[in-house]
C-alpha positions as CSV (number, residue, x, y, z in Angstrom):
1,S,-57.9,36.3,36.4
2,S,-56.1,38.5,34.0
3,V,-57.5,40.4,30.8
4,V,-55.4,38.5,28.2
5,M,-56.8,40.4,25.2
6,M,-58.9,43.2,24.2
7,A,-61.5,43.2,21.3
8,W,-59.5,46.0,19.6
9,E,-56.9,43.3,18.8
10,R,-59.2,41.3,16.6
11,P,-58.6,43.0,13.2
12,Y,-54.8,42.6,13.8
13,M,-55.1,39.0,14.7
14,E,-57.0,38.2,11.8
15,A,-54.7,40.1,9.5
16,V,-51.7,38.1,11.1
17,V,-53.6,34.6,10.3
18,Q,-54.5,36.0,6.8
19,A,-50.9,36.6,6.2
20,L,-49.9,33.1,6.8
21,E,-51.8,31.8,4.0
22,I,-52.9,28.7,5.8
23,R,-54.0,25.8,3.4
24,T,-56.3,23.0,3.9
25,T,-53.3,20.8,3.7
26,D,-51.6,22.5,6.7
27,S,-51.0,21.4,10.3
28,V,-51.4,24.5,12.4
29,L,-49.5,25.0,15.9
30,E,-51.2,27.8,18.0
31,V,-49.6,29.2,21.0
32,G,-51.9,31.0,23.1
33,Y,-56.0,30.8,22.9
34,G,-57.0,34.1,24.5
35,L,-60.4,35.2,23.3
36,G,-60.3,32.7,20.3
37,F,-59.7,35.8,17.5
38,S,-56.9,34.0,15.9
39,A,-58.3,30.3,16.3
40,A,-61.6,31.3,14.7
41,A,-59.7,33.0,11.7
42,I,-57.3,29.6,11.8
43,R,-60.5,27.3,11.7
44,E,-62.1,29.5,8.9
45,R,-59.5,28.4,6.5
46,R,-60.1,24.5,7.4
47,P,-56.6,23.5,8.1
48,R,-55.9,19.5,8.0
49,A,-54.9,20.0,11.9
50,H,-55.1,22.6,14.2
51,V,-53.4,22.2,17.8
52,V,-53.6,25.1,20.3
53,V,-51.2,25.3,23.4
54,E,-53.0,26.9,26.4
55,C,-51.8,27.0,30.0
56,D,-54.6,28.7,31.8
57,A,-57.5,26.4,32.7
58,T,-60.2,29.1,32.4
59,V,-59.2,30.0,28.7
60,A,-58.5,26.4,27.7
61,S,-62.1,25.5,28.8
62,R,-63.2,28.5,26.7
63,C,-61.5,27.1,23.9
64,R,-62.9,23.4,24.2
65,A,-66.2,25.0,24.3
66,A,-65.8,27.2,21.4
67,A,-63.5,25.6,19.1
68,P,-64.5,21.9,18.3
69,G,-62.2,19.9,16.4
70,V,-59.0,21.6,17.9
71,E,-56.7,19.6,19.5
72,L,-56.1,21.5,22.9
73,L,-52.8,20.9,24.8
74,E,-53.1,22.3,28.2
75,A,-49.4,23.4,29.1
76,T,-47.0,26.3,28.8
77,W,-45.6,26.3,25.1
78,Q,-42.3,25.6,27.1
79,D,-43.5,22.4,28.4
80,A,-45.4,21.4,25.4
81,L,-42.4,22.1,23.0
82,A,-39.7,20.4,25.3
83,G,-41.0,16.8,23.7
84,A,-42.9,15.3,21.0
85,V,-46.0,17.0,19.7
86,A,-48.8,15.4,18.0
87,R,-49.6,16.4,14.6
88,A,-46.1,17.8,13.9
89,P,-44.2,18.8,11.9
90,F,-46.3,21.9,11.7
91,D,-46.6,23.7,8.3
92,V,-47.8,26.9,10.3
93,A,-47.1,28.3,13.8
94,F,-48.8,31.3,15.4
95,F,-47.5,32.6,18.6
96,D,-49.5,34.9,21.2
97,D,-48.7,34.2,24.6
98,F,-49.0,35.6,28.0
99,P,-46.0,36.1,29.6
100,I,-46.5,33.8,32.7
101,V,-43.3,31.7,32.3
102,A,-40.1,33.8,33.1
103,T,-38.0,34.2,30.2
104,P,-34.6,33.3,30.0
105,A,-32.2,36.0,31.0
106,R,-30.4,35.9,27.3
107,G,-33.3,37.4,25.1
108,S,-37.1,37.6,24.4
109,R,-40.0,35.2,24.6
110,W,-40.2,35.4,20.9
111,R,-36.7,34.1,20.3
112,A,-37.0,31.5,22.8
113,F,-40.1,30.3,21.1
114,L,-38.5,30.3,17.8
115,E,-35.8,28.0,19.2
116,A,-38.1,25.6,20.7
117,V,-40.4,25.4,17.9
118,E,-37.8,24.8,15.0
119,P,-37.8,21.0,15.4
120,H,-41.4,20.9,15.3
121,L,-41.5,22.8,12.0
122,A,-41.9,21.4,8.5
123,A,-39.0,22.7,6.0
124,S,-41.2,25.4,4.6
125,A,-43.0,26.4,7.5
126,R,-44.6,29.8,8.1
127,V,-44.5,31.3,11.5
128,S,-45.9,34.8,12.8
129,G,-47.5,35.8,16.0
130,Y,-48.5,38.8,18.1
131,V,-45.3,39.8,20.3
132,A,-44.2,42.7,22.1
133,D,-40.7,41.7,22.2
134,A,-38.1,40.9,19.6
């Protein structure tokens, strides 16, 4: 079991979610649950739909227990976004994965995510996240 997030990250995660200006009419896709800091900030904004993609069974279990009303997809984001995703198109996407799946040799996880999520986004979607590569 790896540590996927630290408590000091909470203010940053909350600020990134705040910058997304989530509305009650939005459908939100969140990649990576971690300790639930961003999920809690998203849920406070009461979006119409909130879908979390989480590939770690222990973290997914924590999400189910702590985030009622969230639709949980237990998969890697690569697998989840390869096909149709319930609640799409998304008005907002928040990305914070743990690099379990290898990144294609041509570039970063962030760029690979943007390419994969684009077909699932509304025309005016807002996208952000917590990434260590560009």
